[in-house]
N, C-alpha and C positions, 0 to 999 in steps of 0.2 A: 504494500500500500504506500503510495507516494502522494503527498499533498502539496509539496512545494515545487516551483517551476525550475526545470533544468533547461539550459539552452540546447544541449544535445537532444533532449527529449522533444523539444519543439521541432527540430530538424527531422527527427525520426518520425514524428507524428505526421508531418507534411508528406514525407516519402511514403509512409504506409497508406495514407488516404488518397494519394495520387495514383495508387495502384488501380487495376481494372475495376470498374463498377460492377457490382454483383446484384443480379435480379433474384430475389428470393421472397416467397410469401411469408416466411417466418411461421411461428406458431403462437402469434399473439392471441388467438382465440382458443388456445388450448384450455380445456377444462379438466377437472381433477376428481378423483374418487371421493366419496363420502367416507368419513371416519366414524366407525361405530364402537368406539371404546378401544381398550387395549387388547391387542392380539398377543396371546401368550408366547407365540414363537418370536415375536419382535421384542417382547419384554426380555426373553432369554438372550437375545442378541445384544441389547443395550447393557444388560448386566455383565457382559463380558468385557466392556470397555475397561482398559487397565491404564491408569495414569503412569505406571512405571514405563510402559512402552512410549507414551508421549514424552516422558522425561528423557529417556535415552535417545529418542529421535532428535529432540531439540539439542541435547548435549552434543551429539555428533555434529550437527550442522553448524552450531555456533562456533566451532573451531575454525571455520573458514569464512573469510570475507568473500562472498559468492557473487562478485561482479559478473554480469551475465556472459561476458566474452572471455573470462579468465579461466586458467587451468583449474582453479578451485571449483568453479561451476561444473567443469567436466568431471572432476572427482566425485562431487556430490551427485551429479546425474547418474554416474555409473553405479554408485552404491544404491540409489533409489531403484534403478533398473533391476539390480540383483534382488532387492527386497520384494518387488512386485513379482518377479519370475519365480522366486521361492514359494510364492502363494499359488503357483500354477497358472498365472495370468499371462496371456500373450502380450508382448510389448513391442512398440516401435518408437522412434524419435521423429518428431516433425520439426524441421528446421525453418528458420525465418526466410522471408522472401529475398533477403540480401544478407551479406555477411555483417556481423555486428562487431567484429574485431578487425585486426589488421594483419592476420597471419593466414597461412595456407593450411592450417591444421583444422581438424573437424571440431567445431565448436559445440558447446552444450545447446540442447534444444528443448522442446516441449516433450515431456514423457507421457506417452499414451499407453495405459494398461487396460486390457479389454476383458470383461466378464460377459460372455455371450448370453443372450436371452434364449430360453427354450421354446417359446411360442411366438414371440414378436421380436426377433433379433434386430429388426430395422427400426425399432423404437428405442431411443436412447435417453438415459439419465446420466448426468455428468456430476461427479464430485471433484472439485478443482481447488487449486491453491497456486501460489508461485513460490519457487525455491531460491530465486536470486535475491541478493541484497548487496548494495554497492559500497557501504561505508562503515561497516561494523559487524558484530556477531549476528545481528538480526535474529535474536531468539524469538521475540514476539512477531517480528515482521521479516520473514514469515516462515521461520522454521516451525513455529507452533501450528500454523494451518497445514503445512506439509506433513508434519507428524500426524495431524488429525486425519488427513487423507489416507495415510498408511494404515492407521488403526481402523478406519472404516473398511478398507480393503481386506485387512486381516480377518475381520469378523464376517463381512458380507460374502467374501469369497468361499466361505464354508457352506454356502447355501446356493440353491438354484432358484432363479427368478424368471418370470415370463419375458421380461424386457432386459435389454442389454445395459450394463453399467460401465461407464468409462471413468477411470481414475486418472486425472491429469494434473500433475504439477507443472505449471508453465514456467518458462524462462523469459526474462526480459520485461517483466511487469514494471520494474523500476526505471526502465527506459521508455516509458509511455506505452506500455502494452505491445511492444514490438514483437513479442512472441505470440500472444493470444489472438491479436487481430488477424494475422494471415491464416492462423488455424481456423478461426471462425469463418473467414472468407472461403476457405476450402470446404467447410461443412455446408455453407450456403450454395456454393457452386454445385455440389453433389446432392443438394436438396435433402440433406439429412433431417430426419424427423426427431428433433430434440425436444423432449417433453419438459425438461427443466434442468437448471444448473444450480448447484449449491456451491458457491465459491467461498471457501474458508480463508480469510485473510486477517491474521492477528486475532488469536482466540484466548490468550492467556493473561491479560492484564486486567486487574480490578483496582479502582482507586482507593478503596478503603471502607471501613464500617460506617463512616459518616454518610455514605450513600445508600445505606439500608441493606436489605438482603441481596444476595447475588442474583442478578437477572441477566437474561440474554436478549440481544437486539439483532435486527436485520433491516436492510434497506431494499427498496424496490422502485422501479419505474412503473408507468401505467401498463407497459407490456407484461410486467411480471406480477401484477396485483393479484391475479387468481392464484399464482404459485405461492405468493406470500401467505394468502389466507389459508391455503392448504397446509403449508409448512407450519404456520403459527398454531393451527388446530392440532396438528400431529404433535408438535413440541409440547404444547400445554396439556395434551392428553397423556403423554408418556413421561414427561418431566415436570409435573405440576408444581413441584417445590422450587423450581427455578423458572419463573414465568418468562415468556418470550413476548417482546414488544417491537414495534416499529421504531427506527431511529427517530429522535426528535428533530433532527435536521432532514428527515424524510428519506434521503438516499445517500449512500456514500458516493461522493463525487470523485472517485478514483478507484480503479481496480479492474481486473480482467472481466468482471461481469458486464461492464459497459460495452465490451466488444460483442458480446452476445446480444445485448439489448439493441445495438445499432442495426443488427440483422434480424430483429424481431423474434429472437429466441428468449423465452422467459428465463431470467437468471437473477439470483439473489446474492447480495453481499452479506456474508454472515461473519460477525466478528465483534471485537471489543472497541471499535472505532467510536462508539457512542461517547467514550471517555478519553478520546484522543488528547484533548487539551490538558488532562491531568497526567498523561504519560510523559514525564520529563526524560525518559530514557529512549524515546523514539528516535531512530536514526542517530544514535550516539554509540560510543564504545561501551556503554553500560547496558545496552539492550541484551541482557543475559538472563539466565535462570536465576531467580531470586529478586531481580529488579524489573526488567521488561516483562518477564514471565513470572508473576508472583501469585497466580491463582489457578492451580491445576483443577480445582473443582469447577471453575468456569469453563476451562478447556474441555473437561470431561462432559459437561452439559452440552456444549456445542456439538461434540462428536456424537453423543447419544441422539440429539435431535436430528442430525443429518442422517444417521443410520436409520432411525425410525421413519423419517420422511421418505428416504430412498426405498426402503423395504415396502412401505405402504404403496408407493407409486409403482414400483417394479412389478408388483403382483396384483394391483388394485383393479377393480371393475370400472373402466373409464366410461364416462358418458359418451353419447354420440358426438363425434367430432365433425368439424367443417360444416356446421349448420349454416344455412343461408336462405334468404328469401328474395326472389326476383319476381318480375312480372312476365307471365307467359300467357298468351291469348287473353290478355287484359285481366288476368286473375293472379293473385299471389301464388307463386310456386315455391314450395318449401322442399329442401333436400338436405341430406346429411349422410355421413359415413355409417356403415353398419357397426353396431355395438355387440360385442361377444355375449353369448349366453342370454340373448334377448328374445322374448316371444313376440312382443309388439311394442309400439311407441304411443305415448299419450301426447297429443298436440295441444299447445297452449297459445292463445292470442290475448294479449293485454292481461296476462295472469289468470285467464279463465280457460278451462279445458273446452275445446271445440270439437274434438274427435279423437280417433285412434286409427292406427294402421299397422299392418305387419310389413309394409314396404318401407323403403328409405326415402320416400317422397310423399308429398301431400299437396293438394290444391284446395285453397280456401274459396269455396264456391259462393259463400255468403259475404261478398265483399262489394262495396260500392265506393265511389269517389266522394269522400266526405271531408277532404282537405286536412286530414290530421295524420300523424304518425301512428302506426300500429306495430307493436313488438310481438315477435313469435319465438318460441323455443319448443323443444320436445324433451320428454323424459322416457327412458327405457323401462320396460317391465320385465324383470328377470324370469327365466324359465321356472323359477320357484315362486313366482307370483308376487314379488315385492318390487316396488318402484325404486328406481335408482336416481342418481343425481342428474340435474338438468344439463342440457347442452348449453353452449353459448347462446346469447340473445342476438337476434338480428331484427332490423326494423325496415318497414317499407312505408313510403309516403304515397297517399292515394291521389295521384295526379296523372295526367296524360304524359306521354314521352316528350322529350325535348326535340324540337325541330331544328336541325342545323342547315345552313350556317347560323350561328348565334353570336351576339356581341354584347358585353356588359361594360358600360363605362362609368356606372354608378353616379352619373351627374344628376339623376333624379332622386338621389339620396336613398335609394332602395337597393336591395340585393336581388331583386327579381325572384326567380324560382330556384336560385341556388340554395342548397341545404347547408345551414350553418350549425356546426356542433359546438356546444357550450354557449354560455350566456354573454360572454364579454366581446362578441363581435359587434361592430357598429359600422355604419356608413357615415363618414364625416370628412371634413376638410383636414387633411393630414399630409405633412411633407409636401406642401404646395399644390395639392390636387385633391379633388373628391375621390375617395377610394374606399375599399373594404379593408378594415383594419381590426386586428385582434391584439389587445394590450394585456400583458400578463404581469400583475403585481403579486408575486408569490415566491416563497422559498421552497415551495413544493413542486411536484411534477407538473408538466405542461402537456396538454393535448388539445390542439385547436385544428378543426378540419372544415374546409369549404369543399362541398361536393356537388357535382352537377346532377340533375335528374338523369334517368337512363335515356338512351337514344340508340337508334340503329344506324349502321353505315352501309349503304347499298353496295351490292357487288359491282355495280357499274362505276363506282367512284375510282378516280385515278390517284388522287392525293387528298389527304385530310390532315389538318394541322391543329394542334392545341397551342395557344400562346397567351402570354400575359406580361405585364410589367410587375416587378416586385421590389419592395424596399423592406429590409429586415435588419434587426439588431438583436443579437442573442449573445451578450457577453458572458463568457464563462472560461475559467482557467482550463476546463476539460473539454471545451469545444475543439473538434467536432464529435468527440466520442459520446457526449451526452446531450447534444442539442443540435437541431438542424431542421431543414425543410425537405420533405419528400414529395415527389410528383408520382402519383400512382394511377393505374388504370386496371379495370376488371371487366370480365365478361360473365361472371357468375357470383360475385361477392364472396367467393371463397378465397381465391387467389387475387391479390392486388399486386400486379407487376410494377416494379419500380422503373420509371423512365429516367429518374435522376435523383441524386441526393445533393442538396445545395447547402454548403456550410460556410463558404467564404463570401466575398463581394458584399460586405456589410455597409449599412447606413448610407445607401445611395440607390437610386432607381436603376434597375437593370432589366433588360428585355430577354425573354426566354421563349423558345418555340420548340415543339416536340412533334415528331411524326407519329400519327396514329394509323399508318398504312398497314401495320401488322394486324389490324382489327377490321379491315375492310371485309364486308360480307357478314359481320356479326349482327345478330338481331338485338342483342342486349349489351350495351357498353356504358360504363360510368367512368369519369375521371375525378380526381380529387387532389387538392393540395393539403398536405398534412404538416403542421408545425408542432414538433414534439421535442421535449427535453426532460431530463431528470436531475434531481439534486438541487443544491442551493446555488446561489449566484446572483439572486435579485432580492430586493427588500420591498417593504411597503411604500417606499418613496421613489424607487427606481423601477424600471420595468423592461421586459423584453417585448418586442412587437414583430408582427408580420403584416405588411400592407400589400394589397393586390389591386391593380387597376388594369383597364383595357383588356379584360379577359375575353377570349374568343375561341371558337372552333369553326374552321372554315375549310373550303375545298381547294385552297390555293397551295401551290408548292412553294415552300419558303426554306431558307437556311435553318436547319434544325440542329439541336444538340443530339449528337449520336452517342449511344451507349451500348457498344458491342459487348456481348456477353459470351464467354466461353465456359461451358459447363461440363467439361470432360471430367470423368472420374479417374482418380489417380490413387492406386493402392500399391503395396509392395509385399510380395510373397517370395520367400527363399526356401528352396527345398533341394535335397534333404538337408536337415539341420539337426544334429551334427552331420558333417559331410566328409568324404574322403578327399575333397579338394575340388570337385566339379559341382558347382552350385547353379541350379536353375533359378533364373530371375523372371518374375512375372509382375507386370504393372497394370496391364489393361490399356496402356497408351498405344495409339495407332501411329505414333511418330517416334523418331529416334530421340534418345535422351542421353545424358552423361551419367556415368557410373564410376565411383571411386571406392578404393578399399583402404581402410585406415587400421592402424594397430590400436591397442587399448588406451594408449596415451594420446591418440588423435593425430598421429603422424601419417601422412599420405604415403602409401606404398605402391599402389597401382591406380591408373586412371585410363578410362576410355571415354572420349568426348562424343562419340557417335555409336550408341549401342541400342539394340532393340531386344525385346523379350527373347530370352534364350539362355544358353549356358555360359557361365564364366569360369575359367580355369584358374584355380588357386593352388594347383599342385606344386608350384614353385615356392610357396610359402611354407615355413616350418609349422608344425602343429601348434595350435593356439586359438585364441579368441580374437575375432576381427569385427570391424564395422563395415558393412556394405551400404553405401549411400548413393541414392538415385536422385537426380535433379532434372525436373522437366522444364526448367527455365522460370518457374514461378514458385514451386514448392520443392522442398527437399525432404525425402523420407529415408530413414536409416534403420537397419536392423542388425543385430549381432548374429554372427555365425561362428560355429565351432568347427575348426578343421582338425580332423583326427590325424 
């Protein structure tokens, strides 16, 4: 966890976010199981949490100043790999999009340990931390959270779960999330279904008895609000003696969880940062056991809460996902994903049940244009005849489709038929013009959306363009990780494709244009501008704002912002392992890539800059343990191989 500004961090931040834009729907509508009291199996799991293991893990890591590009980071990385593999977990290393040091050696990366799910292996739950620390022992920041991840893995790996659990100690958090951001980009490119992320970052400091009984805290953005509610319910159910609350500053404005949030994956910051101001040992040579880590009871509580929440989610009965309502043949058309072990679904409109169905779709035939919003959701009924948790809510406005071309200049002081989410939108004279503006006076999360009614794009259309002028000001030390403007488009209200993410060009009017040609021939299209942020950075006397003017959709061909997206899947498999020296490398890539072989201290021994899936001959190397690293020009994946 890093709260103060580093010049090198700013440079890395710009480099990271100048990388290729990634279109991903995220899981912001993810809903979670109900919690029906304590599960005896989970109680047995959390009772196994041993603070001795936390102590020894922190004691080992605090010996090293783990600057992310240093040899010390490599040493700690290798020990963590050993510990995960001793638990029977498959591991690999994900490297950053660029080198973070100045040498030709293999640097430390993100450690990924995999516990595959038995029924839904493509649904993921992540328990994360960061193990780097640049300027001291870093016992609390963040040897404590990393030891917590290890203890979660030790206990949870003894059991099988329906869904896959990933244990990820990230590297490079202290350099402005230079490790986690490219990893989450990779997840987004590959459309990974991540149900939730529990990021433990500093879990062992308590300021003293004057603050009352020991309590636990977490922070979240709007994207993660449902995940927090689930986590808080689980934590207070299993560890009632140590209550869980939301941070009083609403969200932690620094940490690897923000990289998940920016790609619309639900992720929580879990740790002792609520009392950061009282931790005088933070980022000093005195962040050691006994000073920076002074409360193993708190660390134990956090680990128990994460284990319980992960176990409940990994085996839980999920509500129907991807619920949405669109207009089809002039009537609301509801659809959702199938929920396991469900006999039928109850359908609700404005909180009243209006019907039921055994299908995964429903048409509201009793609908008329009354000029108001109507909200819908469904609940599954289990095969054993009990009703389960509700899906996400979606709403529809009873009006006719938008006829394009359309133009809004707001000079008549109205927003026309644009849909404005939240109450602080207004049409007023602002920044020298009449425009649509949202001002946000808050230290809490921000979510402001302006959305068009639905419309069709005829197949005969040659070009169609969305455009507008925008003036925005979103000051934050953590921008753009926790605040920005997104331009989204949908054809089903399930997937909102990102046309762009705008986080620079502040405090002036800029013109934007986006092609909608990919949606020609679609019967149902909506576009929106979404202004979103998390964490502190504003007060009651200063504000963030987004102003929009001259909004249009027309059939002209104009210079548009292009956002090319490459969504290739990149994995790494080595076999056999152990090997007699001939190793088969499989990545799934359809183009050549570079491959290199390193020894255990990271010195490069072999390199091939143009390699395709096939066999690599290592018979010239003596018996031992080596790293094989593959680079596709954007990501680097590394695995260890034993040569007999």
